[in-house]
N, C-alpha and C positions, 0 to 999 in steps of 0.2 A: 501498813505493817506487812511484813513478810516473815514467815516462820522459816528460820534457818535450822535444818535438822541434819544430824550426823549419825550414820550407822557406826556404832561403837565396836571397833575391832582394830587389829593391827598393832603396830609399834606403839607402846604406851607413851613414848616421848612425844609423838605427834599430838596425842590428846592433850598433854600438858602444854605444848606450844599453842595449840588452838585455844585452850582455856585462858592462857596468858594474854593472847591477842584480844580475846573477847573482853577480858578484864580491863585491859588498857583502853579499849574503845567503848566500854559501857554497853556492849552487845550481849543479848541473852539468846541462848540456843536451846535446842532439844537434842539430847543424845539418846538414841535407841540402841541399847547395849546388847551385845551377844553374851549370853550367860557364861560361856567358857572364858571369854575375855575378861569379864568382871571377876570371875573366880580367880584368875591368874593375877589380876590387878585390883584387888578390892579397895585400895586407897583411892582409886579414881571415882568410885561411887560417891564417897564423901566430898571429894574435890569438886565434882560436878554439881551436886545438890547444894553444897555450902556456898557456892558462888551464884546461886539464884537461877540455875538452869533446870530444865526438865530432864528427868532421867526415866526412860521407858524401856520396854521389853522388845527385843528383836530376835527372839527365840533362844534356845539354849546353845545350839551348835551351828546355826545358819545353813540348814539343808535347803534343798528345793522343796519348800514346805508343801506346795501343791501336789507333789509326787507321793506324799505319805498318806497312810490311812489315818483314821480318826484317832486311834489310841496313840500313835506316834506324834501326831500334830498336838494333841492334848498335852503329852509329856514335854514337848519342846516349849510350849507356852508356859505351863505351870512350873517347870523346873527353873526357868529364868525368873518367873514371877516370885517364886519362893526365895531365890537368892537375893533379889532386889529387896524383898521384905526383911530378910536377915541383915543385909548391909545398911539399909536406910530407914527401915520401919514402914516403908510404903512399897506397894507393887508398882508404883509409877502410874502416871495418867494415861499412857498410850502404849499400844501394841502396833508394831509394824511387821508384816509378813516378811519372810526372807526369800531372796532370789525371785522377786516379782514386785511389780508396782502395785497391783491390786490383790486383795485377799479374796479367795474363793468363798462361795456360800458356806462351805464346811468350816473354813478357817474363821470366817466371821462369827459363826455360831459358837465354835469352841472358844474363841477369844472372849466372846461375851459371857459364856459360862465361867470363864476363868477370872472375870472381873474387869474386862476391857470392852465396854460397850461400843467404843469407837476404834476402828483400825485406821491408823494414820497412813495415808498414801502421800503422794506428791504430784505436782504438775511440772516441776522444773528439775531436770536431771542432766547435769553436764557430764555425766559418766566419768567422774574423776577417778573412779576405781580402776579405770583402764590406763591410768597414768599418762594422760595426753599432754601434760605440762601445765604450768600455772596460767599461761595466757589463754589456753583453751578452756580451762576450768572457769576462769573469769568471764570469758565470752559466753559460756553456757549459762552462767548465772544471770547474765545481763537480760535474759528473757523473762525474768521475774517481774511481776506486776503486783500491785496492792492485792493482798489476799493469797498470794502464792505460797506454796510449801516447797522449799528447795531441799533436794536430797544430795547431801555430801557424805564423805566417808573420812573417818579418822584413819590413820595408818598410811596416809599418802602424802609425801613431801610436797608435791605440786599443789595440793589443797592448802597446806600450811602456807606456802609461798603466795598463793593467790588470795588468801583470806583478807589481808589488809586492804588490798585494792577492791575486793568484792564489797567490803563494808563501806569504803569510800564511795564506790559507785552507787550503792543503795542510798546512802545519805545524800549524794548529789542529786538523785532523782526523787528525793523527798520520801524515801521508804525507810522504815525503821525495822531493824532485825530484832525479832522477838521470839519467845518460846511459842510452841504450838498451843500451849494452854492460853497464853495471852491472846494470840490471834483468834482462836476458835471460841473464846468465851467473851470477847469484846463486842 
């Protein structure tokens, strides 16, 4: 199994395209949503959860979280958490820090206090947010192995274009794309 995760932001049509591709292929993913994006596109919360995907917290406004003081970090986490609860009835199972791969000790502590005992990181990052093109995104994800957590981004057309081939590649290698919850609780 490989957890395929997406940072939730950008053009909402790419999110819909990615959800449709996943539905066609029977793939499950984890979306870690930016609160301001969900606030502007609340229908996507229901679309993500109703299709069997994880929906988690990726801060309210996606700042360089490690540059903020405790009060601002807490606000970024709890404001997004509260919107998730409002839209879905759940805070979501995961928190991922913004603008960094790993959460600092402060962020870990404050996320835990906000109800997220685990901050979800990743080991495979094809840097699709730089828009390198579908082939480069696909090649970057090819580094995934059983147990990997892949970091992708909604809002980038190259990621949408790469996703069918990424899913084919994973399947050809005997790897199943799953939610982070499935991977980490199996």
